[in-house]
C-alpha distance (Angstrom), angle and dihedral (degrees) to the residues before:
residue distance angle dihedral
X1 . . .
X2 3.81 . .
X3 3.77 119.4 .
X4 3.78 112.8 -111.9
X5 3.81 98.1 -172.9
X6 3.80 131.6 36.1
X7 3.78 119.2 -166.3
X8 3.81 110.1 -147.8
X9 3.80 97.6 179.3
X10 3.78 120.7 101.3
X11 3.80 133.2 -128.6
X12 3.82 117.6 -53.2
X13 3.79 94.5 25.1
X14 3.80 92.6 104.3
X15 3.78 97.4 -82.4
X16 3.82 95.6 144.7
X17 3.80 89.3 51.7
X18 3.80 90.7 47.3
X19 3.80 90.8 49.7
X20 3.80 91.4 53.2
X21 3.81 91.8 44.5
X22 3.81 93.4 52.1
X23 3.78 91.5 49.3
X24 3.80 91.7 48.9
X25 3.80 89.3 51.0
X26 3.79 89.9 59.7
X27 3.79 100.8 -103.4
X28 3.78 94.1 129.4
X29 3.78 126.5 -127.1
X30 3.79 118.9 -5.6
X31 3.81 121.4 -149.9
X32 3.82 113.8 -129.5
X33 3.81 136.0 160.3
X34 3.80 86.2 -96.7
X35 3.82 88.9 68.6
X36 3.80 93.0 51.7
X37 3.80 93.1 52.0
X38 3.79 88.1 54.4
X39 3.84 95.4 41.0
X40 3.81 105.2 35.5
X41 3.80 90.8 161.9
X42 3.81 84.1 85.2
X43 3.79 92.4 64.6
X44 3.81 88.9 95.8
X45 3.81 90.6 68.3
X46 3.79 93.3 50.2
X47 3.79 94.3 47.2
X48 3.79 89.2 50.9
X49 3.81 92.3 47.1
X50 3.79 94.2 49.5
X51 3.80 92.4 44.4
X52 3.81 99.7 43.8
X53 3.81 107.3 16.7
X54 3.78 93.4 -115.3
X55 3.80 143.5 57.4
X56 3.79 140.4 162.2
X57 3.79 93.1 -60.8
X58 3.79 95.0 176.9
X59 3.81 91.4 57.3
X60 3.80 92.7 42.3
X61 3.79 93.1 52.0
X62 3.78 97.5 33.6
X63 3.80 107.3 148.4
X64 3.82 94.3 12.7
X65 3.79 130.2 104.4
X66 3.81 97.9 -175.0
X67 3.79 142.0 26.6
X68 3.81 131.2 -157.2
X69 3.81 138.1 171.7
X70 3.81 128.6 13.6
X71 2.97 133.3 2.1
X72 3.80 94.0 29.3
X73 3.77 103.2 41.6
X74 3.82 97.3 68.9
X75 3.81 89.9 56.3
X76 3.79 95.0 46.3
X77 3.83 90.4 129.4
X78 3.80 94.1 58.8
X79 3.80 92.2 43.9
X80 3.81 91.7 47.8
X81 3.81 90.2 49.4
X82 3.80 88.5 55.4
X83 3.83 93.1 44.6
X84 3.84 104.3 29.6
X85 3.81 94.2 166.3
X86 3.81 92.8 58.6
X87 3.77 121.9 112.1
X88 3.79 115.8 -122.7
X89 3.81 123.8 -141.4
X90 3.78 117.9 -163.3
X91 3.79 104.6 -162.0
X92 3.78 105.6 -154.9
X93 3.78 136.9 -175.3
X94 3.79 139.8 179.3
X95 3.84 101.1 -71.5
X96 3.80 95.1 -132.6
X97 3.80 92.3 50.0
X98 3.79 90.9 44.5
X99 3.80 92.8 52.0
X100 3.79 95.1 50.1
X101 3.80 90.9 47.5
X102 3.81 94.6 47.5
X103 3.81 92.8 44.5
X104 3.78 93.4 54.0
X105 3.81 97.8 40.2
X106 3.81 122.3 23.6
X107 3.81 96.1 22.3
X108 3.80 93.3 43.5
X109 3.81 91.3 48.5
X110 3.81 93.1 55.3
X111 3.82 108.6 83.9
X112 3.81 104.6 -109.4
X113 3.80 107.8 158.1
X114 3.79 127.9 65.2
X115 3.81 89.3 -113.5
X116 3.81 92.7 53.2
X117 3.79 92.1 47.6
X118 3.80 92.8 48.0
X119 3.79 90.1 50.2
X120 3.79 90.7 53.8
X121 3.81 91.3 45.2
X122 3.81 90.4 56.3
X123 3.79 89.9 54.7
X124 3.81 90.6 46.2
X125 3.79 91.3 58.7
X126 3.80 91.1 59.6
X127 3.79 102.0 34.6
X128 3.80 134.3 48.1
X129 3.80 88.0 -161.1
X130 3.80 90.7 59.4
X131 3.80 89.8 48.2
X132 3.79 87.9 58.1
X133 3.82 92.6 45.4
X134 3.80 89.1 51.2
X135 3.81 91.9 53.5
X136 3.80 90.1 53.9
X137 3.81 91.0 50.0
X138 3.81 88.6 49.3
X139 3.81 90.4 55.8
X140 3.80 89.7 54.2
X141 3.79 93.2 44.4
X142 3.79 92.2 52.6
X143 3.77 105.1 38.0
X144 3.80 102.7 26.2
X145 3.79 104.2 35.8
X146 3.82 103.4 23.0
X147 3.81 100.9 34.1
X148 3.80 107.9 25.1
X149 3.82 94.2 36.0
X150 3.81 94.5 29.9
X151 3.79 93.4 -126.8
X152 3.82 89.3 -68.6
X153 3.79 103.8 98.6
X154 3.81 92.7 126.9
X155 3.80 88.1 61.9
X156 3.80 95.4 86.0
X157 3.79 97.1 -163.1
X158 3.79 92.0 49.0
X159 3.79 93.4 46.7
X160 3.80 93.5 48.5
X161 3.80 91.3 49.0
X162 3.81 90.8 52.1
X163 3.81 88.8 48.7
X164 3.81 91.6 51.8
X165 3.79 94.9 43.8
X166 3.79 92.1 50.3
X167 3.79 91.3 51.8
X168 3.80 90.7 50.5
X169 3.79 89.8 50.3
X170 3.80 89.6 55.0
X171 3.79 92.1 50.0
X172 3.79 90.4 51.5
X173 3.80 95.2 45.5
X174 3.81 104.5 44.3
X175 3.84 119.2 67.2
X176 3.79 108.4 -106.8
X177 3.81 93.2 -124.1
X178 3.82 89.8 58.8
X179 3.80 97.0 44.7
X180 3.80 131.6 84.4
X181 3.80 119.5 -173.3
X182 3.76 100.3 -154.0
X183 3.78 138.9 -174.5
X184 3.80 111.6 -167.2
X185 3.81 89.8 -140.7
X186 3.83 85.5 74.0
X187 3.79 89.4 67.4
X188 3.78 127.0 -161.3
X189 3.81 101.2 -22.8
X190 3.83 105.6 79.3
X191 3.79 92.6 31.8
X192 3.80 94.5 53.7
X193 3.79 92.0 43.1
X194 3.81 91.3 52.6
X195 3.80 92.4 47.9
X196 3.82 93.9 42.4
X197 3.79 95.1 -124.1
X198 3.78 133.1 125.3
X199 3.79 121.1 -96.2
X200 3.82 105.6 -103.2
X201 3.76 127.9 -132.9
X202 3.78 115.1 -97.1
X203 3.77 135.3 45.9
X204 3.77 123.7 -60.1
X205 3.84 110.8 -92.5
X206 3.79 109.7 -111.6
X207 3.80 102.1 -169.1
X208 3.79 140.5 177.4
X209 3.78 101.2 23.5
X210 3.79 115.5 -175.7
X211 3.80 97.0 -92.5
X212 3.81 91.0 45.6
X213 3.79 90.9 50.8
X214 3.80 92.3 52.5
X215 3.79 91.4 47.0
X216 3.80 93.7 53.1
X217 3.81 95.5 43.6
X218 3.80 90.6 47.7
X219 3.80 91.0 51.4
X220 3.81 92.6 48.1
X221 3.80 92.4 48.6
X222 3.80 93.0 46.2
X223 3.79 97.5 47.7
X224 3.78 107.5 16.8
X225 3.78 87.6 -123.6
X226 3.76 126.2 145.2
X227 3.79 121.5 -71.4
X228 3.80 112.1 -116.0
X229 3.77 115.4 178.3
X230 3.80 113.3 -147.4
């Protein structure tokens, strides 16, 4: 199944809301970091993609028609090369707001300190589920924080500049008629127009607010249960 939509915006740009919106609009299942936490057996595809620039995309995205968020967004070029007819959505946000949100959610949730890593290691010893969760965190630590943000995410100015530069790269790489620069605060209108579908009944789904993110991560880390963004 070929991907129809590629999300090129990173975490905390409204990707969970965009995922829910695309699914409500009838575009089938949307791949998001949430899926990888719950199906870590797919890590092999992402490691191969990040290491080589390609993988078995059809197996990776089997059953999906769109992808948003990490780990896909950083490799939007390779995914777009595989699915050149796809439409690309760059979910964007005020850089200062984005940074504060990412710093206190996604970055904070990834074990950074020795104490945090030791705490996760203790759980890994007793639980195969936590060993799988840890491997997913390790993917984010390596390719999101150390590679994409050059190990300098806590330097706000540096992180924001990387965020801006990456967005400009996307704008320059994707043909303008296949690209939507989208802020979820704009709701259904521009999204539905870009995708040539009717605006549905009901309010736009604003998902995964900061307190909801913390609640779900805390539950997953306490129980080893599945991650379910709300």
